[in-house]
C-alpha positions as CSV (number, residue, x, y, z in Angstrom):
1,M,26.8,-26.8,-30.1
2,T,28.1,-24.1,-27.8
3,K,31.0,-21.7,-28.7
4,S,33.0,-23.4,-25.9
5,A,32.5,-26.8,-27.4
6,M,33.3,-25.6,-30.9
7,L,36.5,-24.0,-29.6
8,S,37.4,-27.2,-27.7
9,N,37.1,-29.2,-31.0
10,L,39.2,-26.7,-32.8
11,E,41.8,-26.7,-30.1
12,H,42.1,-30.5,-30.4
13,M,42.6,-30.2,-34.2
14,N,45.2,-27.4,-33.6
15,L,47.1,-29.7,-31.2
16,A,47.8,-32.0,-34.1
17,C,49.2,-29.2,-36.3
18,T,52.7,-29.7,-37.7
19,E,52.8,-26.9,-40.2
20,C,55.8,-25.1,-38.7
21,N,58.8,-26.0,-36.5
22,L,57.3,-24.6,-33.3
23,R,55.7,-27.9,-32.3
24,S,59.1,-29.6,-32.0
25,G,60.5,-27.0,-29.6
26,L,57.3,-26.5,-27.8
27,G,57.6,-24.4,-24.7
28,G,53.9,-24.6,-24.1
29,F,50.6,-24.5,-26.0
30,V,47.9,-21.9,-25.3
31,F,45.0,-22.0,-27.7
32,G,42.9,-19.3,-26.0
33,E,41.2,-18.9,-22.6
34,G,38.3,-17.1,-21.1
35,N,34.7,-16.5,-21.8
36,A,33.8,-17.7,-25.3
37,D,30.6,-15.8,-25.2
38,S,32.3,-12.5,-24.5
39,P,31.9,-9.8,-27.1
40,L,35.5,-8.8,-26.4
41,V,38.6,-10.7,-27.5
42,F,42.2,-9.8,-26.9
43,V,44.8,-11.0,-29.4
44,S,48.5,-11.3,-28.7
45,E,51.3,-12.5,-31.1
46,E,52.1,-15.4,-28.8
47,P,51.1,-16.8,-25.4
48,F,52.1,-14.7,-22.5
49,V,55.0,-15.6,-20.2
50,Q,54.0,-15.7,-16.5
51,R,55.2,-12.2,-15.6
52,T,53.4,-10.7,-18.6
53,D,50.2,-12.7,-17.8
54,E,50.2,-11.5,-14.2
55,L,50.8,-7.9,-15.3
56,F,48.0,-8.0,-17.9
57,H,45.6,-9.4,-15.3
58,Q,46.4,-6.5,-13.0
59,M,46.0,-3.9,-15.8
60,L,42.6,-5.5,-16.8
61,E,41.4,-5.2,-13.3
62,A,42.7,-1.6,-13.0
63,A,40.6,-0.8,-16.2
64,G,37.5,-2.4,-14.7
65,F,37.6,-5.8,-16.4
66,Q,37.2,-9.2,-14.8
67,R,39.5,-11.7,-16.5
68,Q,36.8,-14.3,-16.6
69,D,34.6,-11.9,-18.6
70,V,36.9,-11.6,-21.6
71,Y,38.5,-14.0,-24.1
72,I,42.3,-13.9,-24.7
73,T,44.0,-15.7,-27.6
74,N,47.1,-15.6,-29.7
75,I,48.2,-15.6,-33.3
76,V,50.8,-18.3,-32.6
77,K,49.4,-20.9,-30.3
78,C,52.8,-22.4,-29.2
79,R,55.2,-20.6,-26.9
80,P,58.3,-20.4,-29.0
81,G,60.6,-19.1,-26.3
82,R,61.5,-16.1,-28.5
83,K,59.6,-13.7,-30.7
84,P,57.7,-15.7,-33.4
85,T,58.7,-15.1,-37.0
86,L,56.4,-13.6,-39.6
87,S,56.4,-16.9,-41.3
88,Q,55.3,-18.7,-38.1
89,M,52.5,-16.1,-37.6
90,K,51.3,-16.5,-41.1
91,T,51.2,-20.3,-40.7
92,C,49.2,-20.0,-37.5
93,L,46.8,-17.3,-38.8
94,P,44.2,-19.7,-40.2
95,W,43.7,-21.1,-36.6
96,L,43.0,-17.6,-35.4
97,R,40.6,-17.0,-38.2
98,K,38.7,-20.1,-37.3
99,Q,38.6,-19.0,-33.7
100,Y,37.4,-15.6,-34.8
101,S,34.5,-17.1,-36.8
102,I,33.4,-19.1,-33.7
103,L,33.8,-16.2,-31.2
104,N,32.3,-13.5,-33.6
105,P,33.5,-10.7,-31.3
106,S,32.2,-7.1,-31.4
107,I,35.5,-5.8,-30.2
108,M,39.0,-7.1,-30.7
109,V,42.0,-5.6,-29.0
110,L,45.3,-6.2,-30.8
111,L,48.1,-6.4,-28.2
112,G,51.3,-5.1,-29.7
113,L,52.7,-4.2,-33.1
114,A,53.0,-7.8,-34.4
115,A,49.3,-8.4,-33.8
116,A,48.3,-5.1,-35.5
117,Q,50.6,-5.8,-38.5
118,T,49.4,-9.4,-38.9
119,I,45.7,-8.5,-38.6
120,L,45.3,-5.0,-39.9
121,D,48.2,-4.0,-42.2
122,K,51.8,-5.3,-42.5
123,D,53.1,-1.7,-42.9
124,I,51.2,-0.1,-39.9
125,R,53.2,1.5,-37.1
126,M,52.2,1.5,-33.5
127,K,52.6,5.3,-33.3
128,Q,49.9,5.8,-36.0
129,C,47.4,3.1,-34.8
130,R,47.7,2.8,-31.0
131,G,44.4,3.6,-29.3
132,K,42.5,4.2,-32.6
133,W,39.5,2.2,-33.8
134,F,39.5,0.2,-37.0
135,Q,36.6,-1.7,-38.4
136,R,36.7,-5.2,-40.1
137,G,33.3,-6.5,-40.9
138,N,31.2,-6.2,-37.8
139,T,34.2,-6.1,-35.5
140,M,35.8,-2.9,-34.1
141,M,39.5,-3.4,-33.5
142,M,42.0,-1.3,-31.4
143,P,45.7,-1.8,-31.3
144,I,47.4,-1.1,-28.0
145,Y,50.8,-1.7,-26.5
146,H,51.6,-5.3,-25.7
147,P,51.6,-5.9,-21.9
148,G,55.1,-7.3,-22.2
149,S,56.3,-3.9,-23.4
150,V,55.4,-2.5,-20.0
151,V,58.0,-4.7,-18.4
152,R,60.6,-3.0,-20.5
153,N,58.9,0.5,-20.4
154,P,57.1,0.9,-17.1
155,I,56.0,4.4,-18.1
156,W,53.6,2.8,-20.7
157,R,51.6,1.1,-17.9
158,E,49.2,4.0,-17.4
159,I,48.9,4.5,-21.2
160,L,47.9,0.9,-21.6
161,I,45.5,1.1,-18.7
162,D,43.9,4.2,-20.2
163,D,43.5,2.4,-23.6
164,L,41.9,-0.5,-21.8
165,R,39.5,2.0,-20.1
166,V,38.5,3.3,-23.5
167,V,37.8,-0.3,-24.6
168,K,35.8,-0.8,-21.3
169,K,33.7,2.3,-22.0
170,A,33.0,1.1,-25.6
171,C,31.8,-2.2,-24.2
172,E,29.6,-0.5,-21.7
173,D,28.2,1.9,-24.3
174,S,27.0,-1.1,-26.4
175,L,29.6,-0.2,-29.1
176,D,28.5,3.4,-29.5
177,F,31.6,4.6,-31.4
178,K,30.2,8.0,-32.4
179,D,32.6,9.8,-30.0
180,Q,35.6,7.6,-30.8
181,Q,38.2,8.3,-33.4
182,L,37.2,5.7,-36.1
183,L,39.4,4.6,-39.0
184,I,37.5,2.5,-41.5
185,S,39.8,0.6,-43.8
């Protein structure tokens, strides 16, 4: 069975989930999208709103990525209409773990502090981890600013694009991290 087929089956199971209160006030459901065979996965705390989605698409292109060549997913699969709570993210985390086991990415980019804290360390701060590599198993992970933060802080746009260029170079270098700042934890 292909990765896409396995993800489709998992998505159908996730649609039936009633573990938290997000399903009742559902503002949309986004399980994940993109190339399931990509070695690169982007993880956000929740599905993007349209403005953030468009902005992220522009920044991906500015860094040299094609949207169809990457996979984008979220910790929380439902669009809550507000920042998801830690409890909601913990409830949804098993779905992300199942996606991860299917996708088996070489690189995972964590979009924003909530994603970094949920996946790496609950006490981590963006100031100490943004743009740095972390290793979990066979996957290299880099936290960067969430694209939605650029809407509020336009000055971060170039910083985020530069971080995406570092990720692009790592992808092109076949994951040669010898010249990267690597934090193994």
